[in-house]
C-alpha positions as CSV (number, residue, x, y, z in Angstrom):
1,M,39.7,34.4,55.9
2,P,39.5,30.7,54.8
3,P,37.9,30.1,51.4
4,R,34.3,29.7,51.4
5,T,33.1,26.1,50.6
6,M,30.0,25.4,48.5
7,N,27.8,22.4,49.2
8,R,27.5,21.0,45.6
9,T,25.3,18.0,44.7
10,P,27.5,15.4,43.0
11,L,26.9,15.2,39.2
12,R,25.9,11.5,39.3
13,F,22.8,12.6,41.4
14,A,21.7,15.4,39.0
15,F,19.3,13.2,37.2
16,P,16.1,11.3,38.0
17,Y,17.6,7.9,37.6
18,H,14.9,6.5,39.9
19,A,12.3,6.9,37.2
20,I,14.4,5.1,34.5
21,V,15.2,2.2,36.9
22,N,11.5,1.7,37.7
23,I,10.4,1.8,34.2
24,L,13.2,-0.9,33.3
25,W,11.7,-3.1,36.0
26,A,8.3,-2.8,34.2
27,Y,9.9,-4.1,31.1
28,V,11.4,-7.0,32.9
29,V,8.1,-8.2,34.4
30,Y,6.4,-7.7,30.9
31,E,9.1,-9.9,29.3
32,A,8.8,-12.5,32.1
33,C,5.1,-12.7,31.4
34,R,5.7,-13.2,27.7
35,L,8.1,-16.1,28.5
36,A,5.5,-17.5,30.8
37,F,2.9,-17.1,28.0
38,V,5.1,-19.0,25.5
39,A,5.9,-21.8,28.0
40,E,2.3,-22.2,29.1
41,N,1.1,-22.6,25.3
42,W,4.1,-24.3,24.0
43,T,2.2,-27.1,22.3
44,L,0.3,-24.5,20.3
45,L,3.2,-22.2,19.4
46,S,6.2,-24.6,19.1
47,E,5.5,-25.6,15.6
48,S,5.8,-22.1,14.2
49,L,8.8,-21.0,16.3
50,S,12.3,-20.7,14.9
51,C,15.3,-18.5,15.7
52,Q,14.4,-16.0,13.0
53,S,10.8,-15.8,14.1
54,A,11.9,-15.5,17.8
55,L,14.0,-12.5,17.0
56,L,11.2,-10.9,14.9
57,M,8.7,-11.4,17.7
58,S,11.2,-10.0,20.3
59,R,11.4,-6.8,18.2
60,G,7.7,-6.5,18.0
61,G,7.2,-7.4,21.7
62,L,9.4,-4.5,22.6
63,L,7.4,-2.1,20.6
64,F,4.1,-3.2,22.1
65,D,5.4,-3.5,25.6
66,T,6.7,0.1,25.3
67,A,3.2,1.3,24.1
68,A,1.6,-0.5,27.1
69,I,4.1,0.6,29.6
70,C,3.9,4.2,28.5
71,M,0.0,4.1,28.8
72,T,-0.1,2.5,32.2
73,N,2.7,4.4,33.7
74,S,1.9,7.8,32.4
75,L,0.5,9.0,35.8
76,Y,3.6,7.7,37.6
77,L,6.0,9.4,35.3
78,L,4.0,12.8,35.5
79,L,4.2,12.6,39.3
80,A,7.8,11.4,39.5
81,L,9.0,14.3,37.2
82,Q,6.7,17.1,38.3
83,P,8.9,19.9,39.8
84,F,7.0,20.8,42.8
85,G,6.2,19.2,46.2
86,R,9.6,17.4,46.7
87,G,9.9,15.9,50.1
88,N,6.2,15.6,50.5
89,R,5.7,12.2,52.0
90,V,2.0,12.0,50.8
91,L,3.0,12.7,47.3
92,A,5.8,10.3,47.5
93,Q,3.3,7.5,48.5
94,V,0.8,8.4,45.8
95,T,3.7,8.3,43.2
96,K,4.7,4.9,44.5
97,W,1.3,3.4,44.2
98,S,0.7,5.0,40.8
99,Y,3.6,2.8,39.7
100,L,2.8,-0.4,41.7
101,L,-0.9,-0.7,41.0
102,P,-1.0,-0.5,37.2
103,N,2.1,-2.7,36.8
104,T,0.8,-5.2,39.3
105,T,-2.4,-5.3,37.4
106,A,-0.4,-5.8,34.1
107,V,1.3,-8.8,35.7
108,V,-2.1,-10.5,36.8
109,I,-3.9,-10.0,33.5
110,N,-0.9,-11.1,31.3
111,L,-0.7,-14.4,33.4
112,M,-4.3,-14.9,33.5
113,D,-4.5,-14.5,29.7
114,A,-1.6,-17.0,29.3
115,A,-3.9,-19.6,30.9
116,Y,-7.0,-18.4,29.1
117,F,-5.4,-18.5,25.7
118,S,-5.7,-22.2,25.2
119,F,-9.5,-21.7,25.1
120,T,-9.7,-18.8,22.6
121,Q,-6.3,-18.9,20.8
122,K,-6.2,-15.1,20.9
123,R,-5.3,-12.4,23.3
124,V,-8.0,-11.1,25.5
125,T,-9.6,-7.7,24.3
126,A,-11.9,-5.2,26.0
127,N,-14.9,-7.2,24.9
128,V,-14.1,-9.8,27.6
129,F,-16.0,-7.5,29.9
130,E,-19.0,-7.8,27.7
131,E,-18.7,-11.6,27.3
132,F,-18.8,-12.2,31.1
133,E,-20.9,-9.3,32.4
134,N,-24.0,-11.6,33.1
135,E,-22.0,-14.6,34.6
136,N,-22.6,-15.2,38.2
137,N,-20.0,-18.0,38.7
138,L,-16.8,-16.3,37.8
139,G,-15.4,-16.4,41.2
140,S,-15.6,-20.1,41.4
141,I,-14.2,-20.5,37.9
142,I,-11.3,-18.2,38.7
143,G,-10.7,-20.0,41.9
144,V,-10.5,-23.4,40.2
145,E,-8.1,-22.0,37.6
146,F,-5.9,-20.6,40.4
147,V,-5.6,-24.1,41.8
148,H,-4.9,-25.6,38.4
149,H,-2.4,-22.8,37.6
150,W,-0.7,-22.5,41.0
151,Y,2.7,-22.0,39.4
152,F,1.3,-18.7,37.8
153,V,0.1,-17.6,41.3
154,L,3.6,-18.1,42.6
155,L,5.2,-16.4,39.6
156,A,2.7,-13.4,39.9
157,L,3.7,-13.0,43.6
158,A,7.4,-13.2,42.7
159,L,7.1,-10.5,39.9
160,I,5.0,-8.2,42.2
161,A,7.5,-8.6,45.0
162,L,10.2,-7.7,42.4
163,L,8.2,-4.6,41.6
164,V,7.9,-3.7,45.2
165,K,11.5,-4.4,46.3
166,G,12.9,-2.9,43.1
167,Y,10.9,0.3,43.3
168,R,13.3,3.3,43.7
169,P,12.1,6.6,45.1
170,A,14.0,9.7,44.3
171,S,17.4,9.7,46.1
172,A,17.8,12.1,49.1
173,A,20.8,13.5,47.3
174,Y,18.8,14.3,44.1
175,E,16.0,15.9,46.2
176,Q,18.5,18.1,48.3
177,M,20.0,19.7,45.1
178,P,19.5,23.5,44.7
179,R,15.8,24.4,44.3
180,L,16.2,26.1,40.9
181,R,18.5,23.4,39.5
182,Y,16.0,20.8,40.6
183,I,13.0,22.5,39.0
184,I,14.9,23.0,35.8
185,T,16.1,19.3,35.7
186,Q,12.6,18.1,36.5
187,V,10.9,20.3,33.8
188,V,13.4,19.3,31.2
189,C,13.1,15.6,32.0
190,L,9.3,16.0,32.1
191,L,9.1,17.6,28.6
192,V,11.5,14.9,27.2
193,T,9.6,12.1,28.7
194,V,6.2,13.3,27.5
195,T,7.6,13.4,24.0
196,L,9.0,9.9,24.3
197,M,5.7,8.7,25.9
198,V,3.7,10.0,22.9
199,C,6.0,8.4,20.5
200,G,6.0,5.1,22.6
201,I,2.2,5.1,22.6
202,R,1.9,5.6,18.9
203,G,4.5,2.9,18.4
204,D,6.5,4.7,15.7
205,L,9.4,6.4,17.5
206,F,10.6,9.5,15.6
207,R,8.8,8.5,12.4
208,T,5.7,9.7,10.7
209,A,2.7,7.4,11.0
210,T,-0.7,7.9,9.8
211,R,-2.2,6.3,12.9
212,P,-1.0,4.8,16.2
213,I,-0.4,1.1,16.2
214,S,-3.2,-1.2,16.9
215,P,-3.3,-5.0,17.8
216,N,-3.5,-5.7,14.0
217,D,0.0,-4.3,13.6
218,A,1.4,-7.3,15.4
219,F,1.3,-9.2,12.1
220,R,4.3,-7.0,11.1
221,Y,6.3,-9.0,13.6
222,A,4.8,-12.5,13.1
223,Q,5.5,-15.1,10.4
224,Q,2.4,-17.1,11.4
225,P,-1.0,-15.6,12.7
226,I,-0.7,-17.4,16.0
227,Q,2.6,-15.6,16.6
228,T,0.9,-12.3,17.0
229,N,-0.2,-13.4,20.5
230,V,3.4,-13.6,21.5
231,V,4.2,-10.3,20.1
232,L,1.2,-8.6,22.0
233,N,0.5,-8.2,25.7
234,T,-2.8,-8.1,27.3
235,P,-2.7,-4.6,28.8
236,F,-2.2,-3.2,25.3
237,N,-4.9,-5.2,23.8
238,I,-7.4,-4.3,26.4
239,L,-6.6,-0.5,26.4
240,K,-6.5,-0.3,22.5
241,T,-9.9,-2.0,22.2
242,L,-11.7,-0.1,25.0
243,Q,-12.7,2.7,22.8
244,H,-14.2,0.4,20.1
245,K,-17.6,-0.5,21.1
246,T,-18.5,-3.6,19.1
247,M,-22.1,-4.4,18.3
248,E,-23.7,-7.1,20.5
249,V,-24.1,-10.4,18.7
250,P,-27.9,-10.5,17.9
251,T,-29.9,-13.6,18.5
252,Y,-32.5,-13.2,15.9
253,F,-32.3,-16.9,15.1
254,E,-31.9,-19.5,17.8
255,H,-30.4,-22.3,15.7
256,R,-27.5,-22.0,13.2
257,A,-29.3,-24.2,10.7
258,E,-32.1,-21.7,10.6
259,L,-29.7,-18.9,10.1
260,D,-27.6,-20.6,7.5
261,S,-30.8,-21.4,5.5
262,I,-31.3,-17.7,5.0
263,Y,-27.7,-16.6,4.8
264,T,-24.4,-18.4,5.0
265,P,-20.9,-17.1,4.3
266,V,-19.6,-20.7,3.8
267,H,-18.9,-21.2,0.0
268,Q,-18.5,-24.7,-1.4
269,P,-16.7,-25.5,-4.6
270,C,-19.1,-25.4,-7.6
271,P,-20.0,-28.9,-8.8
272,D,-19.4,-27.9,-12.5
273,R,-16.2,-26.0,-11.8
274,I,-13.4,-25.6,-14.5
275,E,-10.0,-24.9,-13.3
276,R,-8.3,-21.8,-14.7
277,R,-4.9,-21.2,-13.0
278,K,-4.9,-17.6,-14.2
279,N,-3.0,-14.8,-12.4
280,V,-5.0,-12.4,-10.4
281,V,-4.3,-8.7,-10.3
282,L,-6.4,-6.4,-8.2
283,L,-6.2,-2.5,-8.6
284,I,-7.7,-0.6,-5.6
285,V,-7.8,2.9,-6.7
286,E,-7.9,5.7,-4.0
287,S,-11.2,7.6,-4.1
288,F,-12.1,6.6,-7.6
289,A,-15.8,7.1,-7.1
290,E,-18.5,6.0,-9.7
291,E,-19.4,9.7,-10.0
292,F,-16.1,10.4,-11.9
293,I,-16.8,7.7,-14.5
294,G,-18.5,9.2,-17.6
295,S,-20.0,6.1,-18.9
296,R,-21.7,5.3,-15.6
297,N,-23.3,8.7,-15.6
298,R,-24.9,9.4,-19.0
299,D,-27.9,11.1,-17.3
300,L,-25.9,13.8,-15.4
301,D,-25.8,17.4,-16.5
302,N,-28.5,16.8,-19.0
303,G,-26.5,14.3,-20.7
304,T,-23.4,16.4,-21.2
305,Y,-21.4,14.9,-18.5
306,K,-18.1,13.2,-19.6
307,G,-16.5,12.5,-16.3
308,Y,-12.6,12.4,-15.7
309,T,-11.7,8.8,-16.6
310,P,-11.6,8.3,-20.4
311,F,-9.3,5.2,-19.9
312,A,-11.6,3.6,-17.2
313,D,-14.5,4.2,-19.6
314,S,-12.7,2.4,-22.5
315,L,-11.8,-0.5,-20.1
316,L,-15.4,-0.8,-19.1
317,T,-16.4,-1.7,-22.6
318,Q,-14.1,-4.7,-22.5
319,S,-14.9,-5.8,-18.9
320,L,-17.8,-7.4,-17.0
321,T,-19.4,-5.0,-14.7
322,F,-23.0,-4.8,-13.1
323,R,-25.9,-2.5,-13.1
324,E,-25.3,-1.4,-9.5
325,T,-21.9,-1.5,-7.9
326,F,-21.1,-0.5,-4.3
327,C,-18.3,-0.5,-1.8
328,N,-18.7,-1.9,1.7
329,S,-16.0,0.5,3.1
330,W,-16.2,4.0,4.6
331,T,-12.5,4.7,4.7
332,S,-9.3,3.4,3.1
333,I,-8.6,0.9,5.9
334,D,-12.0,-0.7,5.3
335,A,-11.1,-1.5,1.7
336,M,-8.4,-4.2,2.1
337,P,-10.6,-6.5,4.3
338,A,-13.6,-6.1,1.9
339,V,-11.7,-6.5,-1.5
340,L,-9.2,-9.1,-0.4
341,A,-10.9,-11.0,2.3
342,S,-14.6,-10.4,1.7
343,I,-15.1,-8.8,5.2
344,P,-17.4,-5.8,5.2
345,R,-17.1,-2.8,7.7
346,I,-19.7,-3.1,10.5
347,H,-19.8,-0.4,13.1
348,D,-16.0,-0.1,13.3
349,A,-13.2,-0.7,10.8
350,F,-12.3,-4.4,11.0
351,V,-8.6,-3.7,11.3
352,L,-9.2,-1.6,14.5
353,S,-11.7,-3.9,16.0
354,P,-11.1,-6.6,18.7
355,F,-11.5,-9.1,16.0
356,S,-8.5,-8.0,13.8
357,L,-6.5,-10.8,15.1
358,N,-9.0,-13.5,14.0
359,N,-8.1,-16.2,11.5
360,I,-9.4,-15.2,8.1
361,N,-9.6,-16.5,4.6
362,S,-8.5,-14.2,1.7
363,L,-7.5,-14.4,-1.9
364,A,-4.0,-14.9,-0.9
365,T,-4.5,-17.7,1.8
366,E,-6.7,-19.7,-0.5
367,L,-4.9,-19.4,-3.7
368,G,-1.8,-20.1,-1.7
369,H,-3.2,-23.6,-1.4
370,W,-2.9,-23.8,-5.1
371,G,0.8,-22.6,-5.1
372,Y,0.1,-19.0,-6.1
373,H,2.7,-16.4,-5.2
374,S,1.2,-13.4,-3.4
375,A,2.4,-9.8,-3.1
376,F,0.8,-6.5,-2.0
377,F,2.0,-3.1,-3.3
378,H,1.4,0.4,-1.8
379,G,3.6,3.4,-2.5
380,A,3.5,5.0,0.9
381,E,5.9,4.6,3.9
382,N,5.8,0.9,4.6
383,N,3.8,0.9,7.8
384,S,1.4,3.6,6.6
385,M,-2.4,2.9,7.3
386,G,-1.5,-0.5,8.7
387,F,-1.7,-1.9,5.2
388,R,1.5,-4.0,5.6
389,S,0.0,-5.4,8.8
390,F,-3.3,-6.5,7.2
391,A,-1.5,-7.8,4.1
392,R,0.5,-10.1,6.4
393,S,-2.7,-11.2,8.3
394,A,-4.3,-11.9,4.9
395,G,-1.6,-14.2,3.9
396,F,0.3,-12.0,1.4
397,K,4.0,-13.3,1.4
398,E,5.6,-10.2,0.1
399,Y,5.0,-6.4,0.6
400,Y,6.3,-3.7,-1.6
401,G,6.2,-0.1,-0.4
402,R,8.1,3.1,-0.7
403,T,11.2,1.6,0.7
404,E,11.3,-1.1,-2.0
405,F,10.6,1.4,-4.7
406,Y,13.6,3.6,-3.5
407,A,15.8,0.4,-3.4
408,D,15.2,-0.4,-7.1
409,P,17.6,1.6,-9.4
410,R,15.5,1.3,-12.4
411,F,13.1,3.8,-11.2
412,G,13.1,7.3,-10.0
413,G,13.8,6.8,-6.3
414,E,13.1,9.7,-4.0
415,K,12.4,12.3,-6.8
416,E,9.1,10.4,-7.3
417,F,7.9,11.1,-3.8
418,D,4.9,13.3,-3.8
419,G,5.9,15.1,-0.7
420,T,3.1,14.0,1.4
421,W,1.8,10.4,1.0
422,G,4.2,8.4,-1.1
423,I,5.1,7.5,-4.8
424,W,3.2,9.1,-7.6
425,D,0.8,6.6,-9.2
426,E,2.3,6.5,-12.6
427,P,5.9,5.5,-11.6
428,F,4.7,3.2,-8.8
429,L,2.3,1.4,-11.2
430,Q,5.1,0.9,-13.6
431,F,7.2,-0.6,-10.6
432,F,4.2,-2.8,-9.9
433,C,4.1,-4.0,-13.4
434,T,7.8,-4.7,-13.6
435,K,7.8,-6.6,-10.3
436,M,5.1,-8.9,-11.5
437,T,7.2,-9.9,-14.4
438,E,9.9,-11.0,-12.0
439,I,7.8,-13.2,-9.9
440,H,6.8,-16.8,-10.7
441,E,3.4,-17.6,-12.1
442,P,0.6,-18.0,-11.1
443,F,0.4,-15.1,-8.7
444,V,-2.1,-13.0,-6.9
445,T,-1.1,-9.4,-6.4
446,A,-2.9,-6.3,-5.2
447,V,-1.9,-2.6,-5.5
448,F,-3.4,0.3,-3.6
449,T,-2.9,3.7,-5.3
450,L,-2.7,7.1,-3.4
451,S,-2.3,10.0,-5.7
452,S,-6.0,10.9,-5.9
453,H,-6.0,12.0,-2.2
454,H,-5.7,15.2,-0.2
455,P,-3.8,17.5,-0.7
456,F,-4.9,16.8,-4.4
457,A,-1.5,17.3,-6.0
458,I,-0.3,16.0,-9.2
459,P,3.4,15.8,-10.6
460,E,4.8,19.0,-11.8
461,K,5.3,17.9,-15.3
462,Y,1.5,17.3,-15.7
463,K,0.3,20.5,-14.1
464,D,-0.3,22.1,-17.5
465,V,-1.8,18.9,-18.9
466,F,-4.5,18.5,-16.2
467,K,-4.9,22.0,-15.0
468,D,-8.4,22.6,-16.3
469,E,-10.0,19.4,-15.0
470,G,-13.2,19.7,-13.2
471,I,-14.7,21.8,-10.4
472,H,-12.8,20.4,-7.4
473,A,-9.0,19.9,-7.1
474,L,-9.6,16.3,-6.8
475,H,-10.7,16.0,-10.3
476,K,-7.4,16.7,-11.8
477,C,-6.0,13.9,-9.6
478,I,-8.6,11.5,-10.8
479,R,-7.6,12.4,-14.3
480,Y,-3.9,11.8,-13.5
481,T,-4.6,8.5,-11.9
482,D,-6.7,7.4,-14.8
483,Y,-3.8,8.3,-17.0
484,A,-1.5,6.3,-14.8
485,L,-3.8,3.3,-15.1
486,R,-3.6,3.7,-19.0
487,R,0.1,3.7,-18.7
488,F,0.1,0.6,-16.5
489,F,-2.1,-1.4,-18.9
490,E,0.1,-0.4,-21.8
491,S,3.0,-1.8,-20.1
492,A,1.2,-4.9,-18.9
493,K,0.2,-5.8,-22.4
494,Q,3.8,-6.3,-23.2
495,Q,4.5,-8.7,-20.4
496,P,4.4,-12.5,-20.8
497,W,1.8,-13.0,-18.0
498,Y,-0.8,-10.6,-19.4
499,A,-2.9,-12.8,-21.5
500,N,-3.2,-15.3,-18.6
501,T,-4.4,-12.9,-16.0
502,I,-7.7,-11.6,-14.7
503,F,-7.7,-8.0,-13.6
504,V,-10.1,-6.4,-11.1
505,L,-10.4,-2.6,-10.7
506,C,-12.4,-0.9,-8.0
507,A,-12.2,2.1,-5.7
508,D,-11.3,1.8,-2.0
509,H,-14.4,4.0,-1.3
510,A,-16.3,6.8,-2.8
511,S,-15.4,10.5,-2.4
512,S,-16.5,13.1,-0.1
513,K,-15.9,15.7,-2.9
514,T,-19.2,15.1,-4.7
515,T,-20.9,17.6,-7.0
516,H,-24.1,15.8,-7.9
517,A,-27.0,15.3,-5.6
518,K,-27.3,11.6,-6.4
519,Y,-24.0,10.8,-4.8
520,K,-24.7,12.9,-1.6
521,T,-27.2,10.3,-0.3
522,E,-26.7,7.5,2.2
523,L,-26.6,5.2,-0.9
524,G,-24.6,7.4,-3.2
525,H,-21.8,7.6,-0.7
526,F,-21.2,3.9,-1.4
527,R,-21.3,4.0,-5.3
528,V,-18.0,2.8,-6.8
529,P,-17.0,1.2,-10.1
530,I,-16.2,-2.7,-10.0
531,L,-15.1,-4.3,-13.1
532,F,-13.6,-7.6,-14.1
533,F,-11.2,-7.7,-17.1
534,D,-9.9,-10.9,-18.7
535,P,-7.7,-10.1,-21.8
536,S,-8.3,-13.8,-23.0
537,G,-11.9,-13.1,-23.5
538,E,-13.1,-16.2,-21.4
539,L,-15.0,-13.9,-19.1
540,P,-18.3,-12.4,-20.3
541,T,-18.2,-8.7,-21.0
542,G,-20.7,-5.8,-20.7
543,C,-22.7,-4.3,-18.0
544,V,-25.4,-7.0,-16.8
545,D,-28.2,-6.7,-14.4
546,G,-27.5,-7.2,-10.8
547,I,-25.9,-5.8,-7.7
548,A,-22.2,-6.1,-7.0
549,Q,-20.0,-5.1,-4.1
550,Q,-16.5,-5.3,-2.9
551,I,-17.0,-8.3,-0.9
552,D,-18.2,-10.2,-3.9
553,I,-14.8,-10.0,-5.6
554,M,-13.1,-12.7,-3.6
555,P,-15.9,-15.5,-4.1
556,T,-16.3,-14.5,-7.6
557,L,-12.7,-14.8,-8.5
558,L,-12.2,-18.0,-6.6
559,N,-15.3,-19.6,-8.3
560,Y,-14.2,-18.3,-11.8
561,L,-10.9,-20.0,-11.2
562,G,-12.5,-23.2,-10.3
563,Y,-11.2,-23.2,-6.8
564,D,-11.7,-26.6,-5.2
565,R,-11.9,-26.0,-1.4
566,P,-14.6,-24.6,0.8
567,Y,-13.9,-21.2,2.4
568,V,-15.6,-18.4,4.3
569,A,-16.4,-15.1,2.3
570,F,-19.3,-12.8,3.4
571,G,-20.0,-11.8,-0.3
572,K,-21.5,-13.9,-3.1
573,D,-20.3,-15.4,-6.4
574,L,-21.7,-12.9,-9.0
575,L,-21.2,-15.4,-11.8
576,H,-23.5,-18.1,-10.2
577,T,-26.1,-15.9,-8.5
578,P,-29.3,-14.9,-10.4
579,A,-29.5,-11.1,-10.8
580,A,-32.8,-11.0,-8.7
581,E,-30.9,-12.6,-5.7
582,T,-27.9,-10.2,-5.8
583,W,-27.5,-7.7,-3.1
584,A,-25.1,-5.3,-1.2
585,F,-24.6,-4.6,2.4
586,N,-22.9,-1.6,4.0
587,Y,-23.0,0.5,7.2
588,F,-24.0,4.2,7.3
589,N,-24.8,5.0,10.8
590,V,-27.1,1.9,10.6
591,P,-26.8,-1.3,8.5
592,Q,-28.1,-0.9,4.9
593,L,-29.2,-3.7,2.6
594,I,-29.6,-3.0,-1.2
595,R,-31.7,-5.5,-3.1
596,G,-33.5,-5.1,-6.4
597,S,-34.6,-1.5,-6.6
598,H,-34.9,-1.1,-2.8
599,L,-32.7,0.2,-0.1
600,L,-33.4,-0.9,3.5
601,Q,-32.1,0.9,6.5
602,F,-32.4,-1.3,9.7
603,N,-31.1,-0.1,13.2
604,G,-30.8,-3.7,14.6
605,H,-34.5,-3.6,15.9
606,Q,-36.5,-2.1,13.3
607,T,-36.7,-0.5,9.9
608,T,-35.7,3.2,9.9
609,G,-35.9,3.7,6.1
610,F,-37.0,1.9,3.0
611,Y,-36.6,3.5,-0.4
612,D,-37.1,2.7,-4.1
613,Y,-33.7,4.1,-5.0
614,R,-34.1,3.9,-8.8
615,Q,-37.4,5.8,-8.8
616,D,-36.3,8.0,-5.8
617,P,-32.5,8.5,-6.2
618,L,-32.3,11.3,-3.7
619,L,-34.2,9.0,-1.1
620,Q,-36.9,11.6,-0.3
621,H,-39.8,9.2,0.1
622,N,-39.7,6.8,3.0
623,L,-41.9,3.7,2.0
624,E,-41.6,2.0,5.3
625,G,-44.3,-0.4,5.8
626,Q,-45.6,0.0,2.2
627,S,-43.8,-2.8,0.3
628,P,-44.1,-6.6,0.5
629,D,-40.3,-6.8,-0.1
630,E,-39.6,-5.0,3.2
631,A,-40.1,-8.1,5.4
632,S,-37.9,-10.4,3.5
633,M,-35.2,-7.8,3.4
634,V,-35.3,-7.3,7.1
635,L,-35.0,-11.1,7.5
636,Q,-32.0,-11.1,5.4
637,T,-30.4,-8.3,7.1
638,K,-30.9,-9.9,10.4
639,A,-29.2,-13.0,9.2
640,I,-26.2,-11.1,7.7
641,L,-25.8,-9.2,11.0
642,Q,-26.0,-12.3,13.2
643,S,-23.7,-14.4,11.0
644,L,-21.2,-11.6,10.8
645,M,-21.2,-11.0,14.5
646,E,-21.2,-14.6,15.6
647,R,-18.4,-15.5,13.4
648,M,-16.3,-12.5,14.2
649,K,-16.8,-12.8,18.0
650,G,-16.4,-16.6,17.9
651,N,-13.3,-16.5,15.6
652,E,-15.2,-18.6,13.1
653,M,-14.1,-16.8,10.0
654,T,-12.4,-19.8,8.5
655,I,-13.9,-23.3,7.8
656,R,-14.5,-25.4,10.9
657,V,-14.1,-29.1,10.7
658,D,-18.0,-29.7,10.8
659,E,-18.4,-27.2,7.9
């Protein structure tokens, strides 16, 4: 009997190559759209381009294209790799169109945005649907632009034809392989693909990231803010901002002059300014709430409360602070815009909003005009929390994170890693101090600590030192961080730059681990210490009357230094604002304004709460309609809201020529 032959599928067909080929075509059309974007906007982009920046943008573009392609082709990949229904013609057609439709749409909106960019100078976000929802002439406008940009129409048709012609269904040989082998292959490929898709959408392949990439992360791959638009693609921008519903721009005031007469974020140089080219050092301390500061809470626990910050208490006696001090942030990612760029959180975190790619002023950009060197420090993995991206967008020239700490042989390297977030505060603040001695003066630097954070651990060598601290596990972390701050200032005093430096210490936000009722209210959630310390003694010291907030730090410092240019900052100069006119603004489900002894809660249309928080610290008695101050506070809140939203939506967060 002749030997029995088996019909085996050739090995080269034992893999769904068709899915890989189709996804590669998607990458091709995305890159073609990027090149078209650059060509169309060459006059805007060419001055900032170089070989180095082009390579950096290409790396970033691949990252953001991967995220967009994974999001828009997820249905196609699931259908193409599902193990059942092979040979079904209807399913094959559905699979094909699940590929062609989203990628065709991506081509169209990328090219439309290339033409639209010259008007806005930023990539389109999801709020474009809100901007044009009431326009009735869009058809004619788009028709005219099709004529003006006829070459984009031809390019779009060519790229769509490429997708159609290049599309590959599963080969007949692949679908004819033995059923069990086919199912196993499809399932394995599907599981691998889903894993890669999740990594691709998050934008941090095989690495731990605290959050998926957002449009703001494009600053990691751009040497100039305008280059972020080359790194990004429009499908990614729209999809990533769909979930962030921004507040509508209110129209309480019809004319800008009327609005500006009540509130304006435009700051002009002080006529009596005195230039002080001092270094600026900002310490943003994780969860360092006012509740933990003993000297700010003499009335707690029947006068027996000592807090957990003996060093901060001692520093306060040598610093300038204010009777009421508040944050404008709710989470850590809100703090950098507030402290460094005078931008408060409103509704959503600024760095996750459609406005995160706006041009902004910051301490680094403004002092950069004076030749200041700028650097930002954070002991976590370098892309953690998107801090490096925002630091870049805010004009900081250098970034030092866990990678740079490990690379410096003078410090403890990986043994100083806390096992969760990054480098323990004590060694990282010593690293911070040392690095400042190595950069030229004058400089502006900022450090963001991390040890006083969940899971509330401290270094092993201090577990017996701080073991009995407080009620909550966080309290021993606060004690440790306070000790790390003490060690930092002890080292800083030995440095040549110390005497010519102004220090600012504040928290990123208050803590959720509160133990006193005063700090559990809608106002208490925002109480943080803010202090200005000038070792030279030129700055007044003591706790003075008035209300300070994080967004006041930038204008206060710039005016104290005698800065000579106008700039946009949404806070106020505390040194030149009478105490009675100081205020704070934050967002707790609704906008809140704190002025004098009153707290106003305003939902955009009407007052929802009005309290005398000094007489009623637990906010138990709503005085709505009972105080003459309420009307003027409502007016000021309306002006702040309208100015914020108008400038954010119009990308007017820097000085215009007419200002």
